[in-house]
N, C-alpha and C positions, 0 to 999 in steps of 0.2 A: 563285560563280554568280549572274550580276544577276538581278533580278527585276522587271519595267518593266510596271507596269498602264496599259493605253493604253484610256481611254476617250473616245468623242465627245462634245465639249461641256465646255464651261466651269461650272465647279460654283461656285455663290456662297456670299459669306461667312454663315457659320450653324452650326447644331448640327450638322449633316452633317459639315461640311467639315470641324468640330474633330475630329469622330469617326473621318474619314477619316485625319487629321492623326496623332491620337492611336493609332488603331490601326497606322499605317505607322512610327511611331517605335519603339513596340512591337516590332513585326516584326524590324525592321531592328536593336533593340538584341539581342533573343532567337536572331534567324541569324547572329550573328557567329559563336558555336559551332559553328553547325551549317554553315559555308561559304557562308551565303547573307546577307551584310552590306548587300547595297544592295538598296532599295525605292524605285525612281523611278514617278513618275507622272508619262506624257507626256499632256496633253491635246489631244485633237485635235480642231481648230475644226471645228465643224457648216457643212456644205456651204450653202449659197443658192440650190442649182440649183431650180429651178421643179418639176422632176418628181421624185417620189421614186426611181425608176430612178437617177437622173442622181446624186441626194444619195448614194445607198448606192453609187455606183460612186466618186466623189469619196474621200468618207470612207474607202473601203476603202483605196484606193490610197493615203492619207496617212496611213493605221493600216501599210500593208507598207512603205513609206519611213522608218518608224520602228522596227521590230523589228530588232535585230542579228540579223548575220550568223552563222546555225547554231544558232540558240535556238530553243527549243521553243515552238509556240505554243497557246495555251488561250485558245479562245473562251467567252465567258459567253454560251449560248441556253437559253430555257425546254425545247426539245427535246433539249436535251445529257440526259449521266449524271449522276445523281442520287448523287452519292459520298460516301460519310462523310468525315469529317476524316481518318481514319486512313489511307485509300484515297489521300485525295490527297496526304497525306504521303508517301506510298510511289511516287508518281509522281514528287514532286521527289528524293526521297534518288535515284531510279534516274537523272533526268537529272542531277542533281550529279555521280553516281558514274561517269557517260557523259562527264563534262568539257564538258556541255555551257557553252559561255559565258553563257547567258541565258536565262531562261524570260518569253514576255507574256502577260499575261493581257488580253483585248482585250473591250470592253464598245463594241458596236456603236450606232449612232445609233439613231432613232425609226424609220425606216427598213431599219433591218437590217443584216446584211454581205453583199458582194456574193458570189454563187456559188463565184467560183474562191479567195476568202480563207477561207470556211466550210469547202472540202473541203481546202485544205493545213492545215488545222488540225490538229495532233497527240491533240489531246481538246476536245469539248463539253461543257461544263459547265454544268448548270442548278443552281439554288436551287428546286425546286421546281415543279410544273406551273403554280403562278400568275406572272402578271404583273408585275413590280417595276418601281417608279419608278427611274430610272438612278443617281441620286444615291444612291438604298437600296443599288441593288447595290453601289455601290463600298463603301459601309461595310460590306456584310455578306461583300464579297471579302477586306477587308483584315484584319476580323475572322477570316477563315478561315485567311487568312496567318499571323498571328499564332499561331491555336491549331496549327497546323502547325507552328510553328518550335518550339513549347513541347513537341510531339509528340516532335519531332525530336532536341530538348536532353531530354528526360526531366523537364522542369519539368511541377510538379502543376496547371495551370492546366487541360488536357485531362483531366476523367476521365469517361471511357465506356468 
């Protein structure tokens, strides 16, 4: 199963980008034996539309166009569920067992995601009630995906 991370916006060079790449590589390496060897990050261009609603719709359309057919979708949303790492691992394990081709983790833009994309999501995931900068959400997501891979493979990284 392929894991796709689809954030709106480009991440500039710097320490956050280095952390994202470090955890992406770790997750892919650990995921090989868990049947989850591919971790792709497909950055979605931010819309230049003048209205927030129009930007949200354009970005959501762009996201929908890159989500693989048959993929499970997870949106990152402050109103989503606060799952433990073990619970998230359980979701991925179930979807892998269903022979899903992919799971797509979607990080919306500053204006959020269109309601149609949010309603179709299989899971809304939150990293607490706080609002996080998008570049830090990427880091936290990739760290959690690495942690999930270690849970699925019995590696001692996750000790809780």
